[in-house]
N, C-alpha and C positions, 0 to 999 in steps of 0.2 A: 729072348725077343726084346728089341729096343723099345723104350717108352716113346710114345708119339705125342707131340705137342702141336696145337693149332695156335699160330700167332695171328691175332686179330689186329689189323693195322687201322688206326683212326686217321684218315688222311687230313682231317681238319685240326688235329692236335698241334699245339704250339704254333698255330698260324702257318702251317705248311712245313715247319721245321722237321717234323717226323719223316717226311719224304727224303730229306737230306741224310738223316741218320740211318735209314733203312738198309742201305748197302753194307754199312758197318755191322749192323745187327745180324744181317744174313751171314756175313763172314764169321762172326763170333759163334753163331749157332751151328755152322757147318763143322766146327771143330769139336762139337759135343757128341757124346755117345748116345745119341737119340735122334729121332726123326722130327723135323720141324716143317710144318706146312703153313703157308702164309695165305691169309684171307683179308680182303679189304672191306671195312665196315660200310654198310649201306644205310644204316640208321642206328640211333642210340641203343646200346645193349644188344647189338648183333654179336653175341659172344656165347661160348659154351661154358659149362661148369663141370668139374672144378676149373677155376681159372686163376691166373696170376696177372701181374702187370709189369711192363717195362716202361717206366715213366718218361715222358717226353712232352708233356703238356705245358700249360702256363703256370698253374699253381702246384700241381702234383700232390694235393692234400691227402688223397686216399693212399697214395704210395707211402707217404710219411707215416700215416696211421698204422700201416701194416709192416713198417720197417724196411721197405724196399729201397735200395740205393738208386740214385739217378745215373750211376755209372753202368753202362750197358753190360760189361763183363760180369759185374757183381749181381746185377739184376737177373741175368741168365743163370748164374750160379744158384740163385735163390729158387728159380724155377726147377732146376735139376735136383735140388734137395727135396722138393715135393712135400714140404711141410704144410699140410692143409688144416684149416680150421673152419668150422661152421659159423656163418655170420647171418645176421638179419639183413634183409633188404627193405627198402621203403617204396611206396607207390604214391604217385601224385597224379590224380585222374587215372588214366589207363596206362601210365608210364612208370617204369622202374627207376630207382636211383640207389646208389651205393653209399654216398658220403653225406650229402646234405641238400636242403632246399632253402633258398632265400626268397623272402616275400617282402616287398616294400623297398627300402633304400638299398639293401643288399642286391635285390633283383635289378634295381635301376643301375647300380654300379656295374654289375655284370653285363647288362645290355649295352651300356656306353663303352665298356672296355673293349667290346668287339671291334669298335671303329678306331681304337688307339693304335697307331702304327709306329710311333717314334720309339717306344720302349716296350720291353718284354718282361715276362715273369712277374715277380713280386713287386718290382719297381713300377711296372705298368699298373698293377692293381692299386697301389697307394696313391699314385698320381691321379688315377681316375676317381678315387674316393675324394681327394681334395677338391678336384674340379667339380665334382657332382654336388658337393655341399652347397655351393652357391646357387644351384638350380633346384635342388630338391625341396618339395613341400610335402609334409606329412599327409598321408591318406587315412581318413577315418575308416576303421574296420571293426567288424564284430568277430570275436574269436571264441570258439568252443573247443575245450580240450577234455578228454577223458583220461583215466589212469592208465599207465603203461610204462614202457621203457625207452621211448624217444627222449632225447635231450632237446628241449624246446627253449629257445632264447628269445625273449620279447623285449625290445628296446622302445621305451616310451619317448615322448618329446624330450630332447636333450640339447643343451646349448652347444653351438659349434665349437667353442673353446674347450669344452669338456670332451667332445669327440676327438679333437686333435690331441689332447692330453693323454687320452686312453687308447689311442689308435694301436699301439703296440700290443695291447692285451688281446687283440684279435688272433695273434699268432701264439701267445703264451697260454691262452685258454683261461684267463683270469678276469673276464668281463663281469663275472658275477659280483665283484666287489663294488661295482659302480651302482649308485643309488637308483638310477633310472632303468636298470637292467633287471629283468626277472627271468630266472632259469628254473624250469620245472620239468617233470616227467609226464609223458602222455603216450597213449597208443594210437589215438586218432586226433587230428586237429582239423577243424573246419574254419575257414577264413572267408568272410563276405565283405563286400564293399559296394557302394553305389558307383565307384569309379574303377576303371581298369587297373589291375594290380601288376606291377612289374615283378616277375617271378623267374627264378632259374632253378634248375635241378642238376646238380653235379656240373655246374658251369654252362649247361645248355639252356637257351632261352625257351621258356614255356609260352603258351598262348598269350600274345600281347594284349588280347581283348578280354581276358578272363576277369570276371568280377567275383567269382566264387571258386574256391578250390578245397579239395579234401585230400589230406595227406595221412597215410596209414603205414603201419609197420607190418612186415611179413616175417615172423620169427623163423629162424633156422632154415633159411631158404636158399643159401648159397654156400658152396665150398670154395674157399679162397686160399691160394698159396702165398705165404708171406714169411717174413723173418720174425716169428712170434716171440723170440727170446730177447729182441732188441728193446 
C-alpha cells in the first residue's frame, strides 16, 4: 500500500509566492511512489501530525532548524524518507506555535514587515529592523519566568549603534555575548504591561491590543519529519 501524505498549503506564505510554486510542487509529488492530497489552510496550525514542511515563506526559520532544503525536489525527498522526531510545541494564549514568539521590538518589526512590498526574504527583515529602530520606543513590562526548557531571550535597553553592530548575531545564534542580552530557560513566561504589546508567533501577528500574555511549553506534543542528521 502506498503511503499517503496531506500537503497543507498556506496561501499567505511568502506573500502569495506559494501559489506560484504550487503547480511545480504538484508536478514533483506526482512522480513519487506515494499519494499526495492537497488542502488549503484556513487558520494557523490547520495541519495534521506527523507532519513535515516544504519551505516557501519569508524567513523559513523552522525549516532551517530541522534541516529541510528550500529546494522543492529535496524537500519532497525528505518527506518520503519519513524520518520523524518528537518535538515540543508552545502555546501563546489559546494558540500553538512551533518555532518562536517575539514580544516587543521583534513583534513590532514583524508587524511592520507585513506592509513592506519592495523586498522579500531576509533582506526585507533587515530593512524593516533598520527602519523600525527610528520609531521604536521601549515598553515597560513585568516578566515572570519559571524553570523549564524554553530558550528565552530578553534584550534590555540597548543603544542603536550596538544593535547595528550585533545585527548579524540574530542569524548566528550568538546574541548571548552581548551585555544587554539575557538568555535563560523557562517552562512558562508571563509578560504584562500597561501598554499594548506588539507580539508575533511564528511570524503571525498576535492580538494587537494584548497587554498581558502567557507563553507555555507543551513537551513531546508533535511528530515532525525532518533531515535530523544535518
